[in-house]
N, C-alpha and C positions, 0 to 999 in steps of 0.2 A: 450309785456304786454297788449297793447290795444286790440289786437286780442283775447287773452286769456280771458280777462274780458268780452269782447263783447259776447263771446260764452256762457257765463252764463246768459245773459240777455234774456228776452222774446223777440223774434224776429220772423218775418214771416218765416224765414228759419228754425228756431228751431221748430215752430209749424207744419211745413210741414214734417220735417225729423223724429220727434219723433213718430208720428202715424205709420210711415212706418217700425218701428223697430220690429213689431210683438208682443210687450209687451202690456198688458192691462194697458194703461196709466190712466184710470179712477181712479184706486186706487193703482197704483204703481208709484214709483219715486225713486230719489236718491238725496243725498246731494252732494255738490261740494265745494272744497276749492283749490285755486291755489296760488302759490307764485312766484314772479318775483324778482330776486336779480341782481343788477348791482352795482359792487363795494361794497361800504358800505351802499347802499340804498336797502331797502326791502319793497315791496308792497305785501299785501295779500288780496285776494278777496274771499268771502265766502258766500254761500247760504245754509242754513241748520244748522246742529249742528256738522259737522266734524271740530273740533276745531284745532287751531294752537297756539302754545306757543313758546316763545323764552327763552331758558335757559341761564342764566347769572351767572357769578361768580365774586365777588368783591375781593378787595385786601386781605381780611381775609379768602378767599376761601369759603365764604358762598354762597350757591346757591339760586337763585331767579327765579321764573317762571313769565314771563310777557305775559299775554294773548294778542294775536294779532287779535282774533276774539271774537265775542259775539254770543252765541247760539241763533238761530232763533226758538224760541219756544213760544207758547201762554202764558207761565208764565211770559215772559218778558213784562213789562208794555207797552213799545212803540210798540211792535209787537202786543200785544193784542188790543190796541187802533186802530192800523192800520187795522187789519183784521175785527174787529167789525164794523168799519166804512164801510167796503166793504160788510157787510152782514153776517159775520160769527157769530155763537153762540159759546161761549167759556165756557166750563164746563168740569169737570173730567168725566171719564168713570163711568157709573152707572150700577151696577150689577142687576140681576133679583130681588134680595132682596130689591132693592131700595137704597142700600148703595153706596156712591161715593168713588172711589179709584183712587189713582195716581195723576199725574200732570194734569193741565187743557189741554184740547185738542180742536181742532177746528172742528165744525160740521156745517152742513146746518141748517137753522133756524127751519125747520119743518120735519127733517129726523133724522134717527139714524146714518147716516154716514156723512163724512168718518171717523171721530174720529182721525184725524191726530195729532200726537204729535209735528209736525213741523209747522212753519208758512212760511217757504220758502223752495223750493225744485225744482228739474227739474222733470217734469212729474206731477203726482197727479192732473189730469185735473178736477176732481170733486171739490177738494179743491180750485183749481184755480178760480172757479166761485165765491168764497167768500173771495178772498184776498190772497191766497197762491201764491207766485210769485217766479220766478227764478232770479230776480234782486239781485245782490250781494251787500254787504257792503264791502268797500275797506278801508284798513288801510295802513298807511305808517310809517316806522320806520327807523331811522338812526342807523346802527350797530356800536357798540363801540369796537375799537381794544382791544383785550386782555380781554374783559369783556363778550361780547356776543359770546357764544361758539356753541350752538346747536339750530336748529329749529326742532320742533316736530309737525307733522300733523297727526291726527288720527280720526277715526270715533267714534261714541258715544258708541260703544262696549268697548272702553277704558274709556271714560270720565264719563260714567254712573256708573263706579265702582272704578275709581281712580281719585284723585284730581290732579290739575295742579302741585302742589308741589311734590306729590308722583312720578309722571312721571318724573319731572325734576330731582329729586334725583337719580332715577334709571338710567336715561340717562347719567347724568354727571359723575356718578361713574363707568360707563361702559368704557372699553378700546377702543371701536370703534363702529360705527353705527350699524354694523351687530349684535354684541352682545347686544347692546342697544335695538334693535328691538325685539330680542328674549326674553329679560328680561321683557320688557313692556308687550309683548304678554303673557308670563307665568303668570305675576302678575295679569293681567286682567282675564285670564282663571280661575285662582284659586279663584278669587273673585266671578265670575259667578258660579263656582262650589259650593261655600258656600251658594249662594242664590238659588241653585237648579233651575237655569234658564240658558239662553244662548242668545248670540247675535253675529252677525258677526263682525269681527275686521280687520281693516287695520291700520298699523302704518308705518309712513315715518319719518326717522331721517336723518337730514342733519347737518354735522359737518363743522364749519368754521375754517380754518387754517390761522391764521394771520401771516404776515411776520414781520421781525424785524423793518421795517420802518412803521408799522401800516397799511400796505396794506393787502387786502384780497387776498392771493396768491393762495389758493386752497380750494376746498370744496369736501367732500366725502359724499355719500348718500347711504342709504339702505332702502328697503321696505319689509314688510311681511304682508300677508293677510291670514285670515282663514274664512271659512264659518260657519254658525250657527251650522251645524251638528258636527263640530269638538268640539265645546264647550260642546255639549250634550254627545259626545263620551268620552271626558275627564271625565265628571261626572259619566258616566257609566263604566269607567275603560277600555274602548276599545282603547283609545288613551291616550298619556301622554304629558303634556306640556314639552317643550324643543325640540320636534321634529318639523322640519320646514315643513310647509304646505303652499305652495304658491298658494292660491286660490283667485279668483276675488271677489270683494266686490259688492254686489247688495242688494237691498231691494225691497220686493214685499208684 
């Protein structure tokens, strides 16, 4: 766990290796969320807005979504105060007409860029000069036998169009993580289709299998990813939700 979380932090090694990747890191980056489970203990570290939730079910079979991360966006008061103290200007995107649209973004004080919707990420070196950081927030949860059933981790391509509760309902009603991933992906793609827009999507579902003695005896996991192009192709009728497309997640 300590090594995984350390890799998210701003470190001399990270600053050396990232520029060698060949990616234009001035305006490109990625979010990161990691989970470490040992017995009934669960740690989650996150930088950005790739959210993690825990899906639980009580004695009445009612589902509940417990957020394990908080999105790192300038709209969050504590994040806005932190990046403004580092020199960022926080404001929504302004159209040529002068009208402001969308959520608050982070900008340089006297420039039109970078207009980043995140306040923490890996990369985004221009935004890093005014407070964008890769340092994660870490949460700890004690898993409850027979109550906490599924961990879901996904990118904002899911959370921008589906609520925690919607995702939790989809996952808990699915027979296994493989089908759960497909159903979440399909639901998100349909929502993007309705909005005539697109975003890349990665979904990871981990199912906890509790033993009769209350011990966590087994876990099963499934992941599915799509690129932004797939969401566009679904909208155009070239591709259909329900087909598996295992593509990597990246943002530029």
